[in-house]
C-alpha positions in Angstrom: 18.5 6.0 -14.3 18.3 3.8 -11.2 19.1 0.1 -11.1 15.6 -0.8 -10.4 14.3 1.1 -13.4 16.9 -0.3 -15.7 16.3 -3.9 -14.6 13.0 -4.2 -16.5 14.6 -3.0 -19.8 17.5 -5.4 -19.2 15.3 -8.3 -18.6 13.2 -7.6 -21.6 16.3 -7.3 -23.8 17.8 -10.6 -22.6 14.4 -12.3 -23.0 14.3 -11.2 -26.7 17.8 -12.5 -27.3 17.0 -15.8 -25.7 13.9 -16.3 -27.9 15.8 -15.4 -31.1 18.5 -17.9 -30.2 16.0 -20.7 -29.6 15.0 -23.0 -32.4 11.6 -22.1 -33.7 9.9 -25.6 -33.2 12.2 -27.0 -30.5 10.1 -27.3 -27.4 13.0 -28.5 -25.3 14.6 -25.0 -25.5 13.0 -23.0 -22.6 12.1 -19.3 -22.9 14.4 -17.4 -20.6 13.3 -14.1 -19.1 16.6 -13.4 -17.4 20.2 -13.5 -18.5 20.8 -16.6 -16.3 21.6 -19.6 -18.6 19.3 -22.6 -18.4 20.9 -26.1 -18.6 20.0 -27.7 -21.9 18.6 -30.8 -20.2 16.1 -28.8 -18.1 13.1 -29.5 -20.4 11.9 -32.5 -22.2 8.9 -32.5 -24.6 8.1 -28.9 -23.5 8.0 -29.9 -19.8 10.5 -29.4 -17.0 12.5 -32.4 -15.9 12.7 -33.7 -12.3 16.2 -32.4 -11.9 15.2 -28.9 -13.0 12.1 -28.9 -10.8 14.2 -29.7 -7.8 16.2 -26.5 -8.4 13.0 -24.3 -8.1 13.8 -21.5 -5.6 11.3 -21.5 -2.8 12.4 -18.5 -0.9 13.4 -15.0 -1.9 16.8 -15.5 -0.4 17.5 -18.3 -2.9 16.6 -16.3 -6.0 19.1 -14.7 -8.4 19.9 -11.0 -8.4 18.0 -10.6 -11.7 14.8 -12.2 -10.2 15.0 -10.1 -7.1 15.4 -6.9 -9.1 12.4 -7.8 -11.3 10.2 -8.5 -8.3 11.4 -5.3 -6.6 10.3 -3.4 -9.7 6.9 -5.0 -9.1 6.9 -3.6 -5.5 7.0 -7.0 -3.8 8.0 -6.2 -0.2 10.2 -9.3 0.2 12.1 -8.5 -3.0 12.6 -4.9 -1.8 14.0 -6.2 1.5 16.3 -8.6 -0.4 17.7 -5.8 -2.4 18.7 -4.0 0.7 20.1 -7.1 2.4 22.3 -7.9 -0.6 23.4 -4.3 -0.8 24.4 -4.4 2.9 26.4 -7.5 2.2 28.3 -5.9 -0.6 28.9 -2.6 1.2 29.8 -4.0 4.6 31.5 -7.2 3.3 29.4 -9.4 5.7 27.4 -12.6 5.3 23.6 -12.8 4.8 22.6 -13.5 8.4 24.6 -10.5 9.7 23.2 -8.3 6.9 19.7 -9.3 8.0 20.3 -8.0 11.5 21.2 -4.6 10.0 18.1 -4.7 7.8 15.9 -5.2 10.9 17.4 -1.9 12.3 16.5 -0.3 9.0 13.0 -1.6 9.1 12.6 -0.3 12.7 13.9 3.1 11.7 11.4 3.2 8.9 8.5 2.7 11.4 9.5 5.8 13.5 6.8 8.4 13.6 4.4 6.2 11.6 1.5 6.9 14.0 2.0 10.6 13.4 1.7 10.2 9.7 -1.3 8.0 10.2 -3.1 10.6 12.4 -5.0 12.4 9.6 -6.3 9.0 8.3 -7.4 8.1 11.8 -9.0 11.5 12.3 -11.0 11.3 9.1 -12.2 7.8 9.9 -13.2 8.7 13.4 -15.1 11.8 12.4 -17.0 10.0 9.6 -17.8 7.0 11.8 -18.9 9.2 14.8 -21.0 11.5 12.7 -22.8 8.6 11.0 -23.6 7.0 14.4 -24.7 10.3 16.0 -27.0 11.2 13.1 -29.4 8.4 14.0 -30.4 9.6 17.6 -30.3 13.2 16.5 -33.1 12.5 14.1 -35.1 9.7 15.7 -34.5 9.6 19.5 -36.8 12.0 21.4 -34.6 12.9 24.3 -31.6 13.6 22.0 -33.8 15.6 19.7 -35.2 17.7 22.6 -31.6 18.3 23.9 -30.4 19.4 20.5 -33.5 21.6 19.9 -33.0 23.3 23.3 -29.3 24.0 22.8 -29.1 24.9 19.1 -32.5 25.3 17.5 -35.3 26.4 20.0 -38.0 25.5 17.5 -41.6 24.7 18.7 -42.1 20.9 19.1 -45.4 19.1 18.4 -47.4 17.9 21.4 -46.3 14.7 23.1 -49.1 12.6 21.6 -47.6 13.3 18.2 -44.2 12.1 19.3 -45.0 8.6 20.4 -43.4 6.9 17.4 -39.8 7.0 16.1 -41.0 8.2 12.7 -43.0 11.0 14.3 -39.9 12.2 16.1 -38.0 12.1 12.8 -40.7 14.1 11.1 -40.4 16.8 13.8 -36.6 16.9 13.9 -36.3 16.9 10.1 -37.2 20.5 9.8 -33.8 21.5 11.1 -31.8 18.3 10.5 -32.5 18.3 6.8 -30.4 21.4 6.0 -27.5 20.1 8.2 -27.4 16.6 6.8 -28.2 17.8 3.3 -25.3 20.3 3.3 -22.9 17.8 4.8 -23.9 15.2 2.1 -23.4 17.7 -0.7 -20.1 18.8 0.7 -18.9 15.2 0.9 -20.2 14.5 -2.6 -18.2 17.4 -4.0 -15.1 16.3 -2.1 -15.5 12.8 -3.4 -15.7 14.1 -6.9 -12.7 16.3 -6.5 -10.8 13.3 -5.0 -11.7 11.2 -8.0 -10.3 13.8 -10.4 -7.1 14.0 -8.4 -6.8 10.2 -8.7 -7.3 10.5 -12.5 -4.4 12.9 -12.5 -2.3 10.6 -10.4 -2.2 13.1 -7.5 -2.5 12.1 -3.8 -1.1 15.2 -2.0 -0.8 14.1 1.6 -0.3 10.4 0.9 2.5 11.0 -1.5 4.0 13.7 0.7 4.2 11.4 3.8 5.7 8.6 1.6 8.4 10.9 0.3 9.1 12.2 3.8 9.5 8.7 5.3 11.7 7.6 2.4 13.9 10.7 2.7 14.3 10.2 6.4 15.4 6.5 5.9 17.9 7.5 3.3 19.4 10.1 5.6 19.8 7.6 8.4 21.6 5.1 6.2 23.5 7.1 3.6 26.1 4.3 3.0 23.5 2.1 1.4 21.8 2.4 -2.0 19.2 5.2 -1.8 16.9 3.7 -4.4 16.6 0.4 -2.6 15.9 2.2 0.7 13.3 4.5 -0.9 11.5 1.5 -2.6 11.3 -0.4 0.7 10.1 2.6 2.7 7.3 3.3 0.3 5.9 -0.2 0.3 5.8 -0.4 4.1 2.2 -0.2 5.4 1.2 2.7 7.7 -0.8 0.8 10.3 1.4 -2.3 10.7 4.5 -3.6 9.0 4.1 -6.1 6.2 4.5 -9.7 7.4 7.5 -10.9 5.5 7.9 -14.4 4.2 11.3 -16.0 3.8 
C-alpha cells in the first residue's frame, strides 16, 4: 500500500488516540488530527492563543509532512508538488530551493505532448460548435438552402413569392433537414445516455487512459523519485494549461 493511501488511515488513528487522551470536558485540550504534538498552552477557554495563532502555517512549504500527505490525498496540486519536492530533497540530499528547480523540470516534462492528448477534446468541441452554427443557415437562409438543395437534395422548391420570409424558407428546407437533424439529435441523445452509464460505473475510457499514459511517462523519466508522488502530481495537472500554483 502506497504512502499516500496509508496517510489517511494513520491520521485517523492518531486523531482517535488524541481524543481519547484528552479530558472529556477540558476545552483547553485541542483535538489533534495529526501526530504532531500541540503545546499545552495553545488554547484557552476553547480558543487559540495569540502565540499559537502566530504559528499558523500560511504556505504549503511551511506545513508538516503529515499535513502535506493529507492534502495530497485530497488531490490538492500544491500538496502533490510539495511531496515531490521533499522527496527530491531526501533522495538528492539538497536544500529546498535547489529541489524546486528540479521539480520545475519535472513539471515541464509532464506537459510534453499535452496538446496531442487534448486533440480529441478539441475535435469534439469544434465539431459540435461548428455543426450548431451551420445548422441555422442550412435551415433558414435562402442562398445556403438553395446551395445545399442543388448539391445534395435536388428537391423542388416553392416559388420565390413563398420564400420571402425566414420561416417560409425554414418550412421549405425542413422536409430534408428534419431527418438529418433528427437523426443527429437521437444519436447524440443515445451517446449522452451511454456516457452517463459509464460515469455511473466510474469508467472514462480515453480520459483515464491518457492520465495513466502521462503518469507512466513521467515516472519513466524520473525513476529515482517516488513513483506514487509523481503519478499523483501528473494526474492532477490540467490538460489545457498548468495549474497556477500558490506558495
